[in-house]
N, C-alpha and C positions, 0 to 999 in steps of 0.2 A: 393393250391386250395382245399385241402381235407376238410378244414373247411367250405367251401361253401355248403356242403351237409347237415350240421346240420340245418341251417335255412330253407333250402328247405324241409327237412324231417318234421320239425316242422310246416311249412306252410301247408303241406299236412295233417298231423295228426290233426291240429287244425280245419280243415274244412271237415274231413271225415263224420262228422254227417250231413252235408248238402246234401249228396248224396241221402238220402231218401226223400228229400223234393219234393213237386210237383211244378206245375206252379202257380204263384200268380200275381195279379195286371196286369201290362202291358204285362206280358208273354202271357196272354190269347188273346190279340189283336195282338201282334207282332209275336207270334209263332203259337199258337194253331189254331186260327181262321183266319189265314192270307193266302188268296189264292194267293198272289203275291210271296210267298216264294217258288219259283221254279227256276230251272236252266235256263229256257227259258226267265226269267225276269232279268237275271244277269246285263244287261246293265242299267236297271232302277236303280239299287242300286248305280250306279255311277253318276246318273243325277238328282235324286229326293231327296227331304227332307225325313227324317226318317218317319214322320207321314203320308206323302203322299202315302207311301207304305203299309198302313193299312186301315182298315175300318173307321178310324177316320181321315178324310182328313184335318188336321191342317197344316198350313204353319208356321213352327217354325224356319226355317233356320238351322236346325241340319243336317249336312252332315256327315253321318256315313257309308260309303260303306263297310269297313272291318267288322263292326258290323253285317251287313246283310249277308255278305259272310260267316262269322263264323256260323250264324244260318242256313244258307243253307247247309253248310258242316255237321253240327250236324243233321239236318233233314234227310240228305242223309244216315248218319250212324245210327241214333237212331230212326228215325221216330218221333213220339210224346212221346217218353219215356223220362220223365224229368230227370231220372238218368244220361243219357249221357250228357245233357246240363250242369248239375251241375258238372259232372266229368270234362268237358271242362273248366269250371270256376276254379275248383281247380287246374288243370294243368296250366292254365294261371297265377294264383296267385303264384304257385311254380316257374314258369319261371320269373315272375317279382321279386320274392324274390332273385333268383339267380343273376339276373341283378343288383339288389341293392347291393348284396355282391361284385360283380365285380367292381361296381362303387365306393363303399366305400373303397374297398381294394386299388384301384388305387389312389384315392384322399388322403386317410389317410395313406397309405403305411404300415399298420399293420394289419395282418390277424386276430389277436384276437379282435381288436377293430372293424374291418369290420364285423366279425362274430357276435359280440354283437349288432352292429347297424342293421344288416340285420335280426337278430332274433327279434329285436323290430319291424322292418318293417313287418315281417311275422306274428307276433302275435298281432299287434296293432288292437284294436277294430274298428278303422275307416274303415278297409277293410271288415268288416263283411257283410255289405249290398252288396258291389260289388261282393263278392264271393258267397254269399248265394242267391241272387236275380238274376236270369238269365238275365233279361233285363237291369241290371246294368253292363253288361259285357263290355261296352264301356270303362269303367275306367280300367279294366284289360287289355284291348288291347292297351291302351295308354302308360302306363309306360315302358313296355319293349322297345318300340321304342325310347322314350325320354331318358331312361337310357342308352341304347346302344349309342345313339348320344353323350351324355355327357361323357361316358366312352371313346369313340373314340376321342373326343376333348381333354380330359385329356391325353390320350396316345400319341396323335400327338404333344403334347407340347414338347416332347423329354425327354430323360432321365435326371433326376434331375431337371426338369423344370415343374413338375406337378403344375398346377395352384391351388391357394388356393380355398377352397370351395366357398368363396365369389366371387372371380374373375370368377370362373367357372360358377356360377349361373347368375351373372350380365352380363356376355358376351352374354347371350341370349337376353337381352333387346335391 
C-alpha cells in the first residue's frame, strides 16, 4: 500500500495553489451571507432543499445534508477565512484519490497499475472545479462513499473472485 501515497501526495501538490483563493459565485450566498449556517439549524440541513437554506429560496430538489454539515464544521473552525474551506476541499480530494487507489488495487490486483490509474484520477483536470470552487464540494463528498462501497463489494466477493470492472459497475444498476 506504500504506492498509494504517491497519488495522494500529487493530489495535494496539484491543488496547493487553490489555498490562496477567496470565495466566488455561490460561495457568497451559501457560506458568507448565509444566516442559516449555524449549529442550531442542524436539523434543517436534513429536511430542506439546498437552496431553501439560503437567501435564494429556490426549490430544486437537491438534498445535500453532508454538504451543509461540512460547511458548518468549516465555519466553526475557520470562520469566514476561505483558506480553511479550500484546505478542506484539498483534503477531501486527497481522500478520494486514496479511495480510488484502494478500489483500483482491489479490482485490478496490481499496485503499479492502480498507482498509475489513481495518479490519473488525482491529476485529471475534470476535478479542478470541484477542488478549487468551495461550493462544488458536493462532488468531493460523494466519491469516497461510492468508492468505499465498490471496494467493499469487490472485497466481499471473496479471494480469487474479484468481479470484473464491468460486473462491478453494472451490479449497481
